[in-house]
C-alpha positions as a Markdown table, in Angstrom:
| # | Residue | x | y | z |
|---|---|---|---|---|
| 1 | Unk | 2.2 | -17.5 | 15.8 |
| 2 | Unk | 0.6 | -14.4 | 14.4 |
| 3 | Unk | 2.6 | -11.9 | 12.5 |
| 4 | Unk | 2.7 | -8.2 | 13.4 |
| 5 | Unk | 3.1 | -6.9 | 9.9 |
| 6 | Unk | 2.5 | -7.8 | 6.2 |
| 7 | Unk | 4.1 | -6.5 | 3.1 |
| 8 | Unk | 2.9 | -6.5 | -0.5 |
| 9 | Unk | 4.4 | -5.1 | -3.7 |
| 10 | Unk | 2.0 | -3.1 | -5.8 |
| 11 | Unk | 2.2 | -2.0 | -9.4 |
| 12 | Unk | 0.8 | 1.1 | -11.1 |
| 13 | Unk | -2.7 | 0.5 | -12.5 |
| 14 | Unk | -4.2 | 3.9 | -13.4 |
| 15 | Unk | -3.2 | 7.5 | -13.3 |
| 16 | Unk | -6.0 | 9.6 | -12.0 |
| 17 | Unk | -6.3 | 13.4 | -11.9 |
| 18 | Unk | -4.9 | 13.9 | -8.4 |
| 19 | Unk | -3.3 | 10.5 | -7.7 |
| 20 | Unk | -1.8 | 7.3 | -8.9 |
| 21 | Unk | -3.7 | 4.0 | -8.3 |
| 22 | Unk | -1.6 | 1.0 | -7.4 |
| 23 | Unk | -2.9 | -2.6 | -7.4 |
| 24 | Unk | -1.6 | -5.8 | -5.9 |
| 25 | Unk | -1.2 | -8.8 | -8.1 |
| 26 | Unk | -2.4 | -12.4 | -7.5 |
| 27 | Unk | -3.0 | -13.8 | -4.0 |
| 28 | Unk | -1.7 | -10.6 | -2.3 |
| 29 | Unk | -4.7 | -8.7 | -3.7 |
| 30 | Unk | -7.0 | -11.1 | -1.9 |
| 31 | Unk | -5.1 | -11.6 | 1.3 |
| 32 | Unk | -3.5 | -8.1 | 1.9 |
| 33 | Unk | -4.8 | -5.2 | -0.1 |
| 34 | Unk | -6.5 | -4.8 | -3.5 |
| 35 | Unk | -5.5 | -1.2 | -4.3 |
| 36 | Unk | -4.1 | 2.0 | -2.8 |
| 37 | Unk | -4.2 | 5.6 | -4.0 |
| 38 | Unk | -1.0 | 7.7 | -3.7 |
| 39 | Unk | -1.4 | 11.5 | -4.1 |
| 40 | Unk | 0.6 | 13.1 | -7.0 |
| 41 | Unk | 2.8 | 15.0 | -4.6 |
| 42 | Unk | 4.0 | 11.8 | -2.9 |
| 43 | Unk | 4.2 | 10.0 | -6.2 |
| 44 | Unk | 6.4 | 12.7 | -7.7 |
| 45 | Unk | 8.5 | 12.9 | -4.5 |
| 46 | Unk | 9.2 | 9.1 | -4.7 |
| 47 | Unk | 10.4 | 9.5 | -8.3 |
| 48 | Unk | 7.2 | 8.2 | -10.0 |
| 49 | Unk | 7.9 | 4.5 | -9.3 |
| 50 | Unk | 6.2 | 1.7 | -11.3 |
| 51 | Unk | 6.3 | -0.6 | -8.2 |
| 52 | Unk | 6.0 | 0.2 | -4.5 |
| 53 | Unk | 6.1 | -1.9 | -1.4 |
| 54 | Unk | 3.3 | -1.4 | 1.1 |
| 55 | Unk | 3.8 | -2.5 | 4.7 |
| 56 | Unk | 0.9 | -2.8 | 7.1 |
| 57 | Unk | 2.0 | -3.1 | 10.7 |
| 58 | Unk | -0.2 | -3.6 | 13.8 |
| 59 | Unk | 0.0 | -1.0 | 16.5 |
| 60 | Unk | -0.6 | -2.2 | 20.0 |
| 61 | Unk | -2.1 | 0.5 | 22.1 |
| 62 | Unk | -2.2 | 0.3 | 25.9 |
| 63 | Unk | -5.5 | -0.5 | 27.4 |
| 64 | Unk | -7.4 | 2.6 | 28.5 |
| 65 | Unk | -9.4 | 2.5 | 31.7 |
């Protein structure tokens, strides 16, 4: 049975000028997501976390005719 969503924990990797880059570790970086960039405004709003959880969820749209 296929799953409709996947989750991965990501850790801070590099602070850029306008964002923070997070990277997944181990197998998750191959199977789910390698890296994600979070803009500084959101990074600050979240309390500048060292670790975040990213959830990717499939959206089923109705067939258009």
